[in-house]
N, CA, C and O atoms as a GROMACS GRO file, in nm:
protein
  320
    1MET      N    1   8.902  13.017  17.567
    1MET     CA    2   8.985  13.113  17.497
    1MET      C    3   8.902  13.228  17.455
    1MET      O    4   8.804  13.212  17.382
    2ALA      N    5   8.940  13.347  17.503
    2ALA     CA    6   8.868  13.474  17.456
    2ALA      C    7   8.918  13.513  17.309
    2ALA      O    8   9.032  13.494  17.265
    3LEU      N    9   8.811  13.571  17.244
    3LEU     CA   10   8.819  13.612  17.101
    3LEU      C   11   8.880  13.740  17.110
    3LEU      O   12   8.880  13.812  17.210
    4SER      N   13   8.942  13.767  16.983
    4SER     CA   14   9.012  13.905  16.966
    4SER      C   15   8.894  14.007  16.918
    4SER      O   16   8.795  13.974  16.852
    5TYR      N   17   8.923  14.132  16.963
    5TYR     CA   18   8.831  14.222  16.870
    5TYR      C   19   8.774  14.200  16.756
    5TYR      O   20   8.656  14.215  16.728
    6LYS      N   21   8.875  14.156  16.679
    6LYS     CA   22   8.844  14.167  16.519
    6LYS      C   23   8.744  14.031  16.508
    6LYS      O   24   8.638  14.040  16.446
    7ALA      N   25   8.780  13.920  16.565
    7ALA     CA   26   8.717  13.798  16.558
    7ALA      C   27   8.582  13.814  16.621
    7ALA      O   28   8.486  13.761  16.566
    8ARG      N   29   8.568  13.879  16.724
    8ARG     CA   30   8.420  13.929  16.786
    8ARG      C   31   8.329  13.983  16.688
    8ARG      O   32   8.217  13.941  16.660
    9ARG      N   33   8.395  14.087  16.637
    9ARG     CA   34   8.325  14.158  16.527
    9ARG      C   35   8.284  14.076  16.401
    9ARG      O   36   8.176  14.098  16.346
   10ARG      N   37   8.359  13.994  16.362
   10ARG     CA   38   8.322  13.914  16.255
   10ARG      C   39   8.204  13.821  16.297
   10ARG      O   40   8.101  13.809  16.229
   11VAL      N   41   8.224  13.764  16.400
   11VAL     CA   42   8.124  13.663  16.466
   11VAL      C   43   7.992  13.750  16.488
   11VAL      O   44   7.884  13.703  16.453
   12ALA      N   45   7.999  13.851  16.535
   12ALA     CA   46   7.863  13.927  16.554
   12ALA      C   47   7.796  13.944  16.437
   12ALA      O   48   7.679  13.909  16.427
   13LEU      N   49   7.874  14.006  16.324
   13LEU     CA   50   7.829  14.040  16.193
   13LEU      C   51   7.773  13.903  16.140
   13LEU      O   52   7.667  13.910  16.079
   14LEU      N   53   7.818  13.802  16.152
   14LEU     CA   54   7.771  13.673  16.112
   14LEU      C   55   7.631  13.633  16.160
   14LEU      O   56   7.534  13.599  16.092
   15VAL      N   57   7.642  13.646  16.303
   15VAL     CA   58   7.536  13.634  16.376
   15VAL      C   59   7.394  13.714  16.344
   15VAL      O   60   7.282  13.662  16.347
   16LEU      N   61   7.426  13.856  16.312
   16LEU     CA   62   7.319  13.941  16.272
   16LEU      C   63   7.268  13.920  16.127
   16LEU      O   64   7.155  13.951  16.089
   17LEU      N   65   7.373  13.861  16.046
   17LEU     CA   66   7.329  13.866  15.904
   17LEU      C   67   7.267  13.730  15.856
   17LEU      O   68   7.184  13.723  15.765
   18VAL      N   69   7.317  13.615  15.930
   18VAL     CA   70   7.282  13.466  15.906
   18VAL      C   71   7.189  13.415  16.013
   18VAL      O   72   7.079  13.368  15.989
   19GLY      N   73   7.244  13.430  16.141
   19GLY     CA   74   7.177  13.371  16.252
   19GLY      C   75   7.018  13.435  16.294
   19GLY      O   76   6.916  13.379  16.332
   20LEU      N   77   7.048  13.568  16.268
   20LEU     CA   78   6.906  13.628  16.326
   20LEU      C   79   6.800  13.609  16.232
   20LEU      O   80   6.689  13.600  16.284
   21PRO      N   81   6.806  13.600  16.098
   21PRO     CA   82   6.701  13.582  16.004
   21PRO      C   83   6.667  13.423  16.024
   21PRO      O   84   6.550  13.390  16.004
   22ILE      N   85   6.738  13.349  16.051
   22ILE     CA   86   6.705  13.196  16.077
   22ILE      C   87   6.638  13.191  16.202
   22ILE      O   88   6.540  13.118  16.214
   23TYR      N   89   6.678  13.259  16.296
   23TYR     CA   90   6.600  13.250  16.416
   23TYR      C   91   6.450  13.315  16.410
   23TYR      O   92   6.355  13.266  16.471
   24ILE      N   93   6.441  13.428  16.330
   24ILE     CA   94   6.321  13.490  16.333
   24ILE      C   95   6.223  13.393  16.252
   24ILE      O   96   6.105  13.393  16.287
   25LEU      N   97   6.260  13.314  16.152
   25LEU     CA   98   6.179  13.222  16.100
   25LEU      C   99   6.136  13.120  16.180
   25LEU      O  100   6.020  13.081  16.187
   26VAL      N  101   6.254  13.064  16.257
   26VAL     CA  102   6.206  12.955  16.361
   26VAL      C  103   6.111  12.993  16.471
   26VAL      O  104   6.028  12.916  16.518
   27ALA      N  105   6.129  13.118  16.511
   27ALA     CA  106   6.028  13.181  16.624
   27ALA      C  107   5.904  13.199  16.564
   27ALA      O  108   5.805  13.166  16.629
   28SER      N  109   5.888  13.248  16.439
   28SER     CA  110   5.757  13.279  16.377
   28SER      C  111   5.686  13.149  16.356
   28SER      O  112   5.567  13.140  16.385
   29VAL      N  113   5.753  13.049  16.306
   29VAL     CA  114   5.675  12.919  16.299
   29VAL      C  115   5.641  12.871  16.423
   29VAL      O  116   5.529  12.821  16.435
   30LEU      N  117   5.736  12.877  16.545
   30LEU     CA  118   5.694  12.831  16.669
   30LEU      C  119   5.577  12.895  16.717
   30LEU      O  120   5.494  12.831  16.781
   31ALA      N  121   5.562  13.026  16.689
   31ALA     CA  122   5.451  13.110  16.749
   31ALA      C  123   5.313  13.072  16.670
   31ALA      O  124   5.202  13.072  16.723
   32THR      N  125   5.338  13.042  16.539
   32THR     CA  126   5.214  13.011  16.467
   32THR      C  127   5.164  12.871  16.497
   32THR      O  128   5.047  12.834  16.496
   33THR      N  129   5.272  12.800  16.524
   33THR     CA  130   5.234  12.638  16.571
   33THR      C  131   5.147  12.645  16.697
   33THR      O  132   5.045  12.578  16.708
   34LEU      N  133   5.192  12.731  16.792
   34LEU     CA  134   5.133  12.724  16.926
   34LEU      C  135   5.001  12.791  16.907
   34LEU      O  136   4.902  12.740  16.959
   35ALA      N  137   4.991  12.899  16.837
   35ALA     CA  138   4.885  12.964  16.789
   35ALA      C  139   4.794  13.008  16.928
   35ALA      O  140   4.676  12.971  16.928
   36PRO      N  141   4.830  13.065  17.014
   36PRO     CA  142   4.744  13.103  17.131
   36PRO      C  143   4.618  13.195  17.082
   36PRO      O  144   4.629  13.274  16.988
   37GLU      N  145   4.512  13.178  17.147
   37GLU     CA  146   4.395  13.247  17.104
   37GLU      C  147   4.392  13.384  17.181
   37GLU      O  148   4.306  13.465  17.144
   38SER      N  149   4.469  13.417  17.276
   38SER     CA  150   4.492  13.546  17.321
   38SER      C  151   4.570  13.629  17.264
   38SER      O  152   4.677  13.579  17.229
   39ILE      N  153   4.552  13.770  17.234
   39ILE     CA  154   4.636  13.851  17.189
   39ILE      C  155   4.746  13.881  17.300
   39ILE      O  156   4.855  13.924  17.262
   40TRP      N  157   4.727  13.863  17.420
   40TRP     CA  158   4.837  13.904  17.522
   40TRP      C  159   4.925  13.786  17.540
   40TRP      O  160   5.042  13.802  17.574
   41VAL      N  161   4.871  13.660  17.516
   41VAL     CA  162   4.961  13.555  17.535
   41VAL      C  163   5.055  13.536  17.396
   41VAL      O  164   5.165  13.480  17.393
   42THR      N  165   4.995  13.590  17.298
   42THR     CA  166   5.088  13.578  17.184
   42THR      C  167   5.187  13.705  17.186
   42THR      O  168   5.302  13.688  17.145
   43LEU      N  169   5.152  13.814  17.225
   43LEU     CA  170   5.246  13.946  17.269
   43LEU      C  171   5.363  13.888  17.349
   43LEU      O  172   5.480  13.905  17.315
   44LEU      N  173   5.328  13.823  17.452
   44LEU     CA  174   5.415  13.781  17.566
   44LEU      C  175   5.508  13.663  17.495
   44LEU      O  176   5.626  13.661  17.531
   45LEU      N  177   5.476  13.589  17.423
   45LEU     CA  178   5.543  13.492  17.344
   45LEU      C  179   5.656  13.565  17.255
   45LEU      O  180   5.777  13.539  17.260
   46TYR      N  181   5.601  13.652  17.179
   46TYR     CA  182   5.694  13.726  17.099
   46TYR      C  183   5.798  13.816  17.146
   46TYR      O  184   5.894  13.853  17.078
   47VAL      N  185   5.769  13.858  17.295
   47VAL     CA  186   5.862  13.940  17.383
   47VAL      C  187   5.961  13.847  17.424
   47VAL      O  188   6.082  13.869  17.417
   48VAL      N  189   5.906  13.734  17.468
   48VAL     CA  190   6.016  13.631  17.522
   48VAL      C  191   6.104  13.570  17.408
   48VAL      O  192   6.224  13.562  17.433
   49LEU      N  193   6.069  13.534  17.307
   49LEU     CA  194   6.147  13.494  17.194
   49LEU      C  195   6.219  13.607  17.135
   49LEU      O  196   6.325  13.576  17.079
   50GLY      N  197   6.186  13.734  17.134
   50GLY     CA  198   6.276  13.842  17.100
   50GLY      C  199   6.391  13.873  17.211
   50GLY      O  200   6.485  13.939  17.168
   51ILE      N  201   6.394  13.841  17.324
   51ILE     CA  202   6.482  13.857  17.420
   51ILE      C  203   6.567  13.731  17.440
   51ILE      O  204   6.683  13.735  17.481
   52VAL      N  205   6.502  13.617  17.407
   52VAL     CA  206   6.588  13.484  17.432
   52VAL      C  207   6.712  13.501  17.322
   52VAL      O  208   6.825  13.482  17.366
   53TRP      N  209   6.701  13.526  17.219
   53TRP     CA  210   6.802  13.496  17.098
   53TRP      C  211   6.919  13.562  17.147
   53TRP      O  212   7.026  13.506  17.124
   54ILE      N  213   6.920  13.680  17.215
   54ILE     CA  214   7.065  13.753  17.255
   54ILE      C  215   7.143  13.697  17.363
   54ILE      O  216   7.263  13.721  17.369
   55LEU      N  217   7.075  13.612  17.466
   55LEU     CA  218   7.144  13.584  17.581
   55LEU      C  219   7.266  13.496  17.535
   55LEU      O  220   7.371  13.523  17.594
   56PRO      N  221   7.273  13.407  17.454
   56PRO     CA  222   7.378  13.306  17.431
   56PRO      C  223   7.506  13.430  17.356
   56PRO      O  224   7.628  13.415  17.362
   57PHE      N  225   7.443  13.532  17.297
   57PHE     CA  226   7.552  13.593  17.226
   57PHE      C  227   7.581  13.708  17.286
   57PHE      O  228   7.630  13.792  17.211
   58LYS      N  229   7.561  13.748  17.427
   58LYS     CA  230   7.587  13.863  17.504
   58LYS      C  231   7.722  13.890  17.511
   58LYS      O  232   7.757  14.008  17.501
   59SER      N  233   7.810  13.799  17.527
   59SER     CA  234   7.964  13.816  17.533
   59SER      C  235   8.026  13.863  17.411
   59SER      O  236   8.126  13.934  17.410
   60VAL      N  237   7.955  13.814  17.293
   60VAL     CA  238   8.017  13.831  17.150
   60VAL      C  239   7.974  13.989  17.122
   60VAL      O  240   8.059  14.066  17.079
   61PHE      N  241   7.851  14.032  17.146
   61PHE     CA  242   7.819  14.171  17.126
   61PHE      C  243   7.882  14.274  17.202
   61PHE      O  244   7.900  14.385  17.154
   62LYS      N  245   7.920  14.239  17.332
   62LYS     CA  246   7.972  14.338  17.427
   62LYS      C  247   8.120  14.412  17.393
   62LYS      O  248   8.227  14.356  17.370
   63GLY      N  249   8.094  14.544  17.398
   63GLY     CA  250   8.213  14.607  17.339
   63GLY      C  251   8.228  14.655  17.197
   63GLY      O  252   8.297  14.753  17.169
   64ILE      N  253   8.163  14.587  17.112
   64ILE     CA  254   8.171  14.619  16.966
   64ILE      C  255   8.169  14.740  16.928
   64ILE      O  256   8.251  14.780  16.846
   65GLY      N  257   8.069  14.822  16.984
   65GLY     CA  258   8.067  14.947  16.929
   65GLY      C  259   8.186  15.055  16.982
   65GLY      O  260   8.185  15.174  16.954
   66GLN      N  261   8.283  14.994  17.060
   66GLN     CA  262   8.390  15.077  17.117
   66GLN      C  263   8.501  15.066  17.018
   66GLN      O  264   8.490  14.984  16.926
   67ALA      N  265   8.608  15.144  17.028
   67ALA     CA  266   8.717  15.153  16.957
   67ALA      C  267   8.793  15.030  16.968
   67ALA      O  268   8.762  14.956  17.061
   68ASP      N  269   8.884  14.994  16.892
   68ASP     CA  270   8.951  14.863  16.888
   68ASP      C  271   9.054  14.899  17.002
   68ASP      O  272   9.120  15.003  17.002
   69PRO      N  273   9.058  14.786  17.112
   69PRO     CA  274   9.138  14.816  17.209
   69PRO      C  275   9.295  14.779  17.182
   69PRO      O  276   9.382  14.820  17.257
   70ASP      N  277   9.322  14.700  17.073
   70ASP     CA  278   9.443  14.654  17.051
   70ASP      C  279   9.513  14.748  16.926
   70ASP      O  280   9.624  14.720  16.880
   71ALA      N  281   9.431  14.862  16.877
   71ALA     CA  282   9.487  14.940  16.800
   71ALA      C  283   9.576  15.031  16.837
   71ALA      O  284   9.544  15.090  16.940
   72PRO      N  285   9.681  15.064  16.788
   72PRO     CA  286   9.790  15.168  16.847
   72PRO      C  287   9.725  15.285  16.869
   72PRO      O  288   9.626  15.318  16.803
   73LYS      N  289   9.781  15.366  16.972
   73LYS     CA  290   9.720  15.501  17.016
   73LYS      C  291   9.779  15.591  16.929
   73LYS      O  292   9.894  15.591  16.885
   74ARG      N  293   9.665  15.686  16.906
   74ARG     CA  294   9.692  15.804  16.823
   74ARG      C  295   9.761  15.904  16.905
   74ARG      O  296   9.720  15.929  17.019
   75ARG      N  297   9.869  15.964  16.851
   75ARG     CA  298   9.953  16.060  16.912
   75ARG      C  299   9.878  16.211  16.920
   75ARG      O  300   9.876  16.281  17.021
   76PHE      N  301   9.823  16.241  16.800
   76PHE     CA  302   9.750  16.367  16.783
   76PHE      C  303   9.607  16.349  16.714
   76PHE      O  304   9.576  16.238  16.672
   77GLU      N  305   9.532  16.440  16.704
   77GLU     CA  306   9.392  16.429  16.673
   77GLU      C  307   9.401  16.414  16.510
   77GLU      O  308   9.313  16.343  16.461
   78ASP      N  309   9.492  16.469  16.425
   78ASP     CA  310   9.482  16.444  16.306
   78ASP      C  311   9.570  16.340  16.237
   78ASP      O  312   9.606  16.348  16.119
   79ASP      N  313   9.605  16.233  16.332
   79ASP     CA  314   9.682  16.128  16.312
   79ASP      C  315   9.599  16.026  16.230
   79ASP      O  316   9.494  15.989  16.284
   80PRO      N  317   9.627  15.976  16.114
   80PRO     CA  318   9.537  15.863  16.061
   80PRO      C  319   9.516  15.732  16.154
   80PRO      O  320   9.445  15.640  16.115
   0.00000   0.00000   0.00000
């Protein structure tokens, strides 16, 4: 079942405000636990972890910055 525009906006906000800080803590603990000696390996690890978190939520964030497609069309520029 596809989420409505408003539901996707709420889920995206929840992911950004709650899920992302938790993921950052988990990723930093993981990176500290692995503690590679090379700065390049550490950098690569952080880059990979920085990209991986968005993959499951790609469909949620897609189109969030656009206008609501379900909103009624405005007839004139100064319509509220």
